[in-house]
C-alpha positions in Angstrom: 0.0 0.0 0.0 2.8 2.4 0.9 4.5 1.6 -2.5 1.2 2.4 -4.3 1.0 5.8 -2.6 4.6 6.5 -3.4 4.1 5.7 -7.1 0.8 7.6 -7.3 2.4 10.6 -5.5 5.4 10.6 -8.0 3.0 10.4 -11.0 1.0 13.3 -9.6 4.2 15.4 -9.0 5.4 14.6 -12.6 2.0 15.5 -14.0 1.9 18.8 -12.1 5.5 19.6 -13.2 4.6 18.9 -16.8 1.5 21.1 -16.6 3.5 23.9 -15.1 6.1 23.6 -17.8 3.4 23.7 -20.5 1.8 26.7 -19.0 5.1 28.6 -18.7 5.7 27.9 -22.4 2.3 29.4 -23.2 3.0 32.4 -21.0 6.4 32.9 -22.8 4.6 32.7 -26.2 2.0 35.2 -25.1 4.7 37.5 -23.7 6.4 37.6 -27.1 3.1 38.4 -28.8 2.3 41.2 -26.3 5.6 42.9 -27.2 4.8 43.0 -30.9 3.2 46.3 -32.1 -0.6 46.0 -32.7 -3.2 48.3 -34.2 -6.7 49.3 -33.4 -8.7 48.7 -36.6 -12.0 50.7 -37.3 -14.2 49.5 -40.2 -17.1 51.4 -41.8 -19.1 49.3 -44.2 -21.4 51.3 -46.6 -23.6 50.6 -49.6 -22.0 51.9 -52.7 -25.2 53.0 -54.4 -26.5 55.3 -51.6 -23.8 55.5 -48.9 -26.0 54.0 -46.2 -24.5 51.8 -43.6 -24.6 48.0 -43.9 -25.9 46.4 -40.7 -24.7 42.9 -39.6 -22.1 42.5 -42.3 -19.3 40.1 -41.4 -15.8 41.6 -41.5 -13.3 38.8 -41.6 -9.6 39.4 -40.9 -6.7 37.0 -41.7 -3.0 37.6 -41.3 -1.0 37.0 -44.5 2.4 35.4 -44.5 5.3 36.8 -46.6 4.5 34.4 -49.4 1.0 35.9 -49.8 -0.8 32.9 -48.3 -3.6 33.5 -45.8 -2.7 32.1 -42.4 -5.0 29.8 -40.4 -7.2 31.3 -37.8 -8.5 34.8 -38.1 -11.1 37.0 -36.6 -14.7 37.8 -37.6 -16.5 40.9 -36.6 -20.1 42.0 -37.2 -21.1 45.5 -38.0 -23.5 47.4 -35.8 -26.6 49.4 -37.0 -24.3 52.2 -38.2 -22.1 49.8 -40.3 -19.2 50.1 -37.8 -17.0 47.4 -36.3 -13.6 47.7 -34.6 -10.9 45.5 -33.0 -7.9 46.3 -30.9 -4.9 44.0 -31.2 -4.3 43.4 -34.9 -0.6 42.7 -35.4 1.4 44.9 -37.8 2.0 43.4 -41.3 -0.2 42.2 -44.2 -3.8 41.7 -43.4 -6.5 40.2 -45.7 -10.0 41.7 -45.1 -13.2 40.2 -46.5 -16.7 41.6 -46.1 -19.7 39.3 -46.5 -23.2 40.8 -46.4 -26.5 39.3 -47.6 -27.6 41.0 -50.9 -24.1 42.3 -51.7 -21.0 41.1 -53.6 -18.3 39.7 -51.4 -15.5 42.2 -50.9 -11.8 41.3 -50.4 -8.6 43.3 -50.2 -5.2 43.0 -48.7 -4.0 45.9 -46.4 -0.7 46.7 -44.7 -1.2 47.3 -41.0 1.5 49.8 -40.1 -0.1 52.4 -37.7 -1.4 52.2 -34.1 -4.9 53.2 -35.3 -6.3 52.5 -38.8 -9.7 53.5 -40.2 -11.0 51.6 -43.3 -14.2 52.5 -45.2 -15.4 49.8 -47.5 -18.2 50.3 -50.0 -20.0 47.1 -51.0 -21.8 46.7 -54.3 -25.1 45.0 -55.2 -24.7 41.9 -57.3 -24.1 42.4 -61.0 -25.9 40.5 -63.8 -24.1 37.5 -65.1 -22.4 38.2 -68.5 -23.5 35.9 -71.3 -22.1 35.8 -74.8 -25.7 35.0 -76.0 -27.1 38.4 -75.0 -27.0 41.4 -77.3 -24.2 43.6 -76.0 -24.1 46.1 -78.9 -25.9 48.8 -76.8 -23.5 48.3 -73.8 -21.3 51.3 -73.0 -17.9 50.8 -74.5 -19.0 48.1 -76.9 -17.1 48.0 -80.2 -19.5 45.4 -81.7 -21.5 47.1 -84.5 -25.3 46.8 -84.5 -26.3 43.5 -86.2 -28.6 43.8 -89.2 -32.2 43.1 -88.5 -33.4 39.8 -90.1 -36.5 41.4 -91.6 -34.7 44.2 -93.4 -34.4 43.9 -97.1 -30.9 43.6 -98.5 -29.4 46.7 -100.1 -29.3 46.4 -104.0 -25.9 46.7 -105.7 -25.2 50.1 -107.2 -25.8 50.4 -110.9 -22.8 49.7 -113.1 -20.9 52.8 -114.5 -21.2 52.8 -118.3 -18.0 54.9 -118.7 -15.9 52.4 -116.7 -13.8 50.0 -118.7 -13.3 46.5 -117.7 -9.9 45.3 -116.4 
């Protein structure tokens, strides 16, 4: 029985020591993160067509590594009734911001966080119609395609031959 208590006591002591070691590693990792400069990010999400705020839009932030790849994790914020959202503690460096809102196109852009306080205004657009090659785009602004002849129009007759012109 005494041997059992001794083994159990040793195992508990080893477990406590390992837990303390693991927690000290986490504390050291957090301490390094706390020393890095961070920014307070303010977002304002507006409708492009009328400038009104977009309520309950999701603002998603992801850090981007030097190779341009989005890192795992991230943060999602929701805008309030005034289209505003903010977060304190965004690390300096590249940041990918996406905005998702029902009834609007998804917005995405990469920013460089390099100030203690940054304000970003984003204007989201309504969805656009899908482009189809089967639609008539001759009336579209910037179209270089000439108007197609109407099928019910009579073909133009050839001009009369010139009697003074000699054949080749």
